[in-house]
N, C-alpha and C positions, 0 to 999 in steps of 0.2 A: 247728532243731537247737540243742542246748546244747553250747557248746564248753567242754571242760575242758582243764586243762593237759595231761593225757596225750593226749587226742585231737588237740589242736593240734600237739604235738610229733611224734606218730606220723605224722600225715598229712603234715606239712611235711617231715620228714626223708626219708620214703619218696620223696616227689615230687622233692625237691632232688637226692638221690643218683642219680637217673636221668641227670642231666647232659645232658638233651636239649633244654633250653629256654634261650633267651637272655632270657626275661622271667620275672618273679617267678612261682612256682608257683601253681596254682589255689587250693590251700588257703590260701596266704598272702593272696590276694585276697579270700577268703571270710571270713577271720577278722574280726569286728567291729573297726573301727579303734581305738575307745576301749580295747577289751580289749588289743589288740596293743601299745598305747603306754603303758598305765598299770598293767596287772596283772602280778603275779609270773609269770603264764603266758608273757608275752612274753619275759621274761628267761630263763625255763627253755627256751623254744623256741630262743632264740639260742645258749644254751650247748650244747644238744643238737646243733644244726646244726654248731656249731664242732667238737664232739667227733667228729662223723662225718667231718669233713675232717682229723682229727688236728691241729686248730688249738688248741694248748694253750699254756701258758706256756713260756718258754725255760728249758731246764735250767740250774741254777746251776752255774757253773764252779767247780772246786776252787781253793783259794787258790794263788796263784803266789808263789814266794819273792821277796821284795823286791829282792834283789841281781840276779835275772834281769830283773825289770821295769825296774830302773834302767838296766842295760846296754842292753836293748832300746829304751828311750826315747831314749837318747843316740844309738844307731846310726840310729834312724829320722830324727832331726833333723840328722844330721851329714853334710855334703857330702863327707866323705872317701870315701864309698862310690861316688862317681861318678868317672868317668875324669878329667875336668878339674877336679874338686873344685868344681863350680859348681852342683850340684843334689843334693837329698836325697830320700828317700822322700816327705817331707812337703812338697816343693815342689809336688807334684801332689795331695797328700792333706792339705790345709791345715785345721788346727783352726778357723780363721776362717770356713771355708765347709763346715762339717759333714763334714770329712775328705774332701772333694772339692775342686774348684777353680772351680765355677760356670761352667765352659766346656763347650761341646759336645764338643770334642776338646782334649786337653791339649797343652801345649808343653813338650817335654822339654829335653834337653841343648842348651845354647847359648841358651836363652830368656832374656828380660829381663823383670823385674817379677814379680808374684805375683797369683794368683787370676784373676778375669775379665779383668784388664788385661794379663796376661802375653802377650808377643809374641816371635816369633823373627825375627831380622833377615832371614832368607831365606824367611819364611812357612811354615816346616816345622811340621807337626802330627804328634802320635802318632795312629795309625789309629783308636783306640777311646776312648770316654769313660772318665774315671777314676772307678771305682765307689767308693762310700763304704766305710769300714773298720769300721763298726758290726757287732757280733755275728758276726764271721767265724769265731769258734771253734765256732759252731753249724753252720757250712757244711762240707759234705764235697766240694763242687765249687767251685773258685775260678777267677777270670777269666771273662770273658764266654763263652768257648768251653769252659770246664771243663778246660783242659789240665793243671791240677793238681787231682787228685781222689783220694779214698779210695773204693774200691769196696765193694760189699756184704760182701765177705770181709775187709775191713779192710786191703787192699793199697793202697799209695800208688803212683800213676801220675803221672809228670811228663814233660816234654819232654826231660829229661836222660837218661832211661833208666838204664843201668848206671853212669853217672857219679856218680849218687847211690848210694854204696856201702852195703852192709848196716851198716857201722859208722856212717855218717852217718845212716842211717834210725833207728838206736837212740838218736841224740841227740834226735830229734823227740819232743816231749812233748804236742803239742796237736792232732794230726791233720793235715789238709791244710794248715792255716794255718802250720804250722811250716816248710813248704817254700816259702811264698809269697815271701819276700824273696830267694830264690835266683836269681830270674829277671830282674826289672827291672835289676839291676846288670850283666847280661850283654848287654843290649839296647843297641845303639849309639845309636839315636834317643832312648831314654829316659834312660839314664844313662852309658853307657860312652864314647860319642863315637867318631868316625871317626879321629881323629888327635890328636896333642899329649900323649899320656900312655902309660905303659907297658901299661895295660890294653888300649888300642886296638891294640897290636901283636900281641896274642894272637889266633890264628885263631878265627873265629866259633864253630866247632863244639867248640872246646876249652874247655868250661865249667870243667873241673877246673883248667886253667891260670889262667883268670880268677879263680876263687875263691881259688886259692893266692896270686895276686898281691895280692888284697884283704887276705888275712890278713897278708901281709908288710907292707902299709901299716899295718894296725892294730897289728901287733906292734912297729912302730917308735915307737909312742906309749906310754910307760911307763904312763900312767893307764889306757889300754885293757887292757894286759896284766893289770894288777891287777884291773880290773873283770871281765874274763873269768874269772879264776881265782877271784874271789869268788862269781861266779854259778854256777860249776861246781866246787864244792869237791872237792879231791882230784885234779883234772886240771890238768896244766901247760899253759900256753898253747901250747907247741911241739907238744903232742899234739892240738890242736884243729883243726877245719876250719871252712869257712864255714858249715857246718850249724849250728855252735854260735851263730854270729851270727844266722842266720835264725831259729832257734828262740827266741833271746832277743827278737828283734822280735815274734815271735808271742806270747811270754809277756806283753810290754807291751801288745799290742793286746787280748788276752783280758782282761787285768786292768783296763785303763783304758777300754776302749771297748766293753764289754759292757753293754747297757742293757735292762733287763727290768722297768721300773716304769712302764708306760703305763697310762692309764685302762683300756684293753682288758685288761691283765694283772690289774688290780684287779677288774675285772668278772668275769673268769674265775675269780678266787679267791673269788667269792661276794658281792661288794658290788654290789647292784643299782643303787645310786646312783652308781657310778663313772662311768657313761656318761650323757650328757644324753639327753633323749628323742629328739632328732634323731640322735644318734650311735647309739643303740640301734636305731632304725628303719634307719639306714644299715647297721649291721651285718647286720640281717636281710635287707636288699636284697642286700648282698654275698654272703651265704651262700645266697641262693635264686636267684642268677644263676650263669652259668658262671665268673665270676671266680675262685670259691673252688676250682675244679677244679685250676687251675695255681698259684694263690696259696694254697697249703695248707701244713700242717705249722706248727710253732712259729715259724719265721722268715717265714711267709707266702710261701714259695717251695717248689715241689715239687722244686727243684734239678734239673729236667729242662730240655730245650732245645725251644724253639718258634719258628716263624717267624710273627711277629705283624705282618708287612708294614710294617716301618719303612724309610723311605727310606735309601739308602746315600750317604754324603757323605765328603769327606776323601780322604786318600791311599789308603785301603783296605789290604788285606793281601796284595797282589800276585796276586790271583785274577782270573780271566776274561781276555778278550781285551785289555781296557783295562789290566789289572794293578792297577786301582783298586777292584776289587770286594772283597767280604769274604764268604767262604763260611761263616764262623762255625764251628759244630761240625764241619763236614765237614773242616776243616783238621786236626782232631784224630783223627777216626775213619776218614777216607777214604771214608765212605759217602755217595754222592750224595743219599740221602734226607735227610741232615743239612744240606744246603746252605741257607744263610740262617737256620739255627736258632741261637738264643742262649739262655743260661740265664735262667730266669725271675727277675725282679728281686724280692728280698725287699722287703716292704712296711713293715717297721718303720722309723720315722723317715723315711719316704719324702717327707713334705711338706718336708723340709729339704734334699733332695738333687738338686735340678734341676741341669742338664737331664736328660732321660730317653731311654732306648734305648741300644743298644750304641755308637752314635756320637753320642748327644746330639742327635738330629735334632728332638726335640720339647722345647720350652723350658719348658713349664709342666706342673704336675701335672694340672690340669683338661684341658689339651690332650691329655695322654697318655691320660687316662680316655676322653675323647671319641673318640680315635683308634680305640678298639676297636669303636665303632659303625660298621659298614660300612667296616671298615679297608681293604678293597680299593679302594673309591672314594676314601678319604682318601689313600691312597698315590698313586693316579693323579692326584690333584689337589694334591699336596703343594706348599706354598708356602714357599720358603726365606727369605722376607723377615725372619722373627724371628731368623735366625741372624746371627752376627757377620759383618761384611762380607766378610772374607777367605774364608769358607767358602760363601757363597751360590752361587758359580759352580762349586762342586765336586760338586753333586748328580749322581750317575750316572744316566743314562737307562735304568735296568734294571727299572723298576717292573713291567713285564709278567712278567719272569722271577721276581721275588719273589712276585707274586700267584699265579703258577702253582703255587708250592710252599707257599702260605700254609697254616697249620694249619687242618685241616678243623673244628676245634672253633669257629673264628671264623665259620663260614658261618652267615648269617642273623642275626647278632647286630646288633640295633638298640637303642640306648639313647636314651630321651627325655631332655630337659634335666632333668626331675624325678629320673630314676634317677641321672644323673650327679651331681646335687647330693647325692642320698642317699649315693652312694659316697664323695663327697668328705667328707661329714660323718663317715662311719666312719673314713676315713684320718686324720682329725684326732685320733682316739683312739689312734692307733698311735705317737704321738710320746712318748718319755720326756723330761720337761723337763730332765733332766740332760744330754741330748744337744744341747740347744739352744746351750750354751756350753761347749766343751771346751778353752777357752784354758788351763785349769789344767794341761794335760798338757805344755805347752811348757817345756823346760828353759831355765834362765837362760844356760847356756853348753854347749858340747860340747868333749870332750877334744882334738880336733884344733886348736882355736883358730880354726877357720873360723866364718863367720857362721851362726848358727842359722837353719835354713830353716823359718820359721813363717808367713811372709806377714804381712798386716796385717788388722786387725779393721775 
């Protein structure tokens, strides 16, 4: 049989979209290897397969006014937003560690040090891994459980309910990400603290009171008052709420941490030579396996929620008989079917953002890819040895419960070492070189006069 570009594309797209196989499709195996690796037909096939999964370039964001970016940058790095003025947003989302902290679970308020060496005197951890801040403007569901999200009708949903008023919503300019900074500042373990400051005295459910107290803090710094009024021309500081601060942080993240110039993007734009031979073959492997069913769309995340059989460790979210379990999306929806489901990780810049999983249970990218092969058996045999010592004894013995609700899409998935290597080759092409070093976003100082929370390189 003579394989033409059209016949290869048609056969492979049809087979792939069935989504029923954990191995490369039969047409993929039948295409002569030399043709698949060297001819324009192979590039055309990969582009067609990507289009079928809506895996295209990230939309370019609209320009963000510089005054808003500057305000958001300073707020993100300023410990003034924490109860005891000892931690900032960037204490867990460090530029030196690809906007994460290189820890399985972060250490929040009261911690000492930065990055992987950060410790809490009492051994306290945040229940979930600190996700990276790249390309969040393209995400409509944020946090591991999607508790901040914009639905298909464009309506914002958050844990604050009506405490985020219509007036506050009108301040938000960037979608779900505009509400992102509203919540870590209210969490005692993350930023607010249990005692020792006026924010800690506010009742946990009174988010409005916490936000108002933060605005009083910021308003006591003349430089911040001027920065807010420059970022929102025509609005006096006294008329603003913490929604203005959160929206400014979002503007900063959108403007400075959106990266869409990867080899993969250049390939999608028509440059056949943007990918190496191995990366192109890896892309075709990825697109002809089940991987691309969930890792789809421009961010390479379907922004849905799946149970992929990751071990539960750390303090948990107060779920289950032990109170150390984490029921994931169920905590948002109340639906038992959502137990142990977490949002699909976006794959852009993923090679930079270890550890992996909602609680960082898997410490290497190859290890996480390998986990998808017989993930039920991987979970049952989970070895905590690679974890930092303090976390090794916190693994919850709930593997059977997690496996019982594992996503059926993973049933029968077996990946050979060769396939894993091919997938790793593809993911190397998902890194924007500009994301490798984002130290340029660190300000020299912050208006509070406190130490800039930037960590070490």
